C-alpha atoms as one frame of an Amber mdcrd trajectory, in Angstrom:
protein
 -15.841  -0.328  14.381 -12.894   1.431  12.808 -12.565   5.182  13.112  -9.769
   6.588  10.948  -8.283   9.991  11.679  -7.462  11.902   8.498  -3.727  12.518
   8.049  -1.205  13.480   5.390   0.793  10.236   5.366  -0.879   7.078   4.109
   0.038   3.420   3.940   0.307   2.127   0.402  -2.985   0.236   0.614  -5.099
   3.004   2.140  -6.086   4.445  -1.223  -8.293   1.359  -1.649 -10.218   2.045
   1.559 -13.261   4.287   1.316 -14.758   6.419   4.070 -18.231   5.297   5.160
 -17.638   1.983   3.356 -14.630   0.577   5.227 -14.309   3.029   8.129 -15.769
   6.084   9.807 -13.669   9.145   8.942 -12.538  11.533  11.666 -11.067  14.975
  10.900  -7.375  15.622  11.612  -8.206  18.140  14.313 -10.657  15.664  15.919
 -13.355  18.344  15.851 -15.942  15.752  14.761 -14.809  12.912  17.037 -17.720
  13.331  19.434 -20.181  13.367  16.517 -18.659  10.205  15.003 -18.648   8.450
  18.389 -22.331   9.338  18.816 -23.037   7.913  15.352 -21.400   4.619  16.339
 -23.216   4.514  19.687 -26.653   5.181  18.156 -28.489   1.863  17.679 -30.339
   3.335  14.671 -27.044   2.971  12.777 -26.460  -0.701  13.628 -27.312  -1.961
  10.137 -24.971   0.548   8.460 -22.185  -0.295  10.917 -22.663  -4.058  10.537
 -22.424  -3.685   6.765 -19.271  -1.577   7.179 -17.709  -4.269   9.370 -18.667
  -6.983   6.849 -17.163  -5.072   3.899 -14.037  -4.246   5.913 -13.557  -7.855
   6.956 -13.929  -9.005   3.345 -11.295  -6.471   2.272  -8.935  -7.628   5.033
  -9.367 -11.312   4.151  -8.476 -10.605   0.520  -5.779  -7.947   0.998  -4.058
  -8.655   4.297  -2.387 -11.910   3.277   1.270 -12.772   2.817   0.654 -13.449
  -0.876  -1.020 -10.091  -1.405   1.754  -8.285   0.516   4.316  -9.942  -1.783
   2.335  -8.919  -4.877   1.970  -5.365  -3.592   5.669  -5.124  -2.744   6.630
  -6.381  -6.200   4.327  -3.767  -7.715   5.981  -1.036  -5.627   9.483  -2.148
  -6.674   8.551  -2.372 -10.363   6.864   1.030 -10.191  10.028   2.455  -8.653
  12.136   0.924 -11.453   9.876   2.553 -14.047  10.050   5.875 -12.201  13.859
   5.751 -12.112  13.965   4.887 -15.824  11.871   7.960 -16.619  13.952  10.260
 -14.405  17.446   8.963 -15.218  18.043   6.737 -18.214  21.624   6.051 -17.111
  20.656   4.518 -13.762  20.941   0.960 -15.078  24.569   1.425 -16.139  25.387
   3.098 -12.824  23.793   0.198 -10.933  25.619  -2.375 -13.074  28.946  -0.607
 -12.455  28.353  -0.629  -8.702  27.260  -4.271  -8.588  30.207  -5.549 -10.645
  32.477  -4.920  -7.650  30.386  -6.816  -5.112  30.442 -10.511  -4.160  26.666
 -10.843  -4.613  26.784  -9.815  -8.270  26.570 -13.364  -9.713  23.361 -14.022
  -7.790  21.761 -10.713  -8.736  23.044 -10.909 -12.285  21.611 -14.396 -12.873
  18.284 -13.671 -11.233  17.539 -10.116 -12.402  19.550  -9.379 -15.528  19.774
 -10.883 -19.003  21.673  -9.318 -21.906  22.017  -6.020 -20.063  18.283  -5.780
 -19.381  16.226  -6.409 -16.282  14.229  -9.647 -16.434  10.702  -8.904 -15.300
């Protein structure tokens, strides 16, 4: 059974996980740890806990794969590109100016850029 201690920093995928569906939540200060441990130990909760394990395992089988990590990483990068575009419209020209003086420019230029635009 997974107990998850509440905290300020999250992994990118944690927003998809729901307390009491995928894990048993525990407060940051651990003030309810004993209560949550008692819940897990109580055999009256076996059906709820078994369902939680089943749902969590299904989520892991679908989300914790190399393919899904690649998709998620691509989404993060593309989201960052959009964020930078909104914050600083001149970032593309700055990036192009920097990359024109590097040996890896032909590779990046052919793969990512076409007619001054990013190929997505």
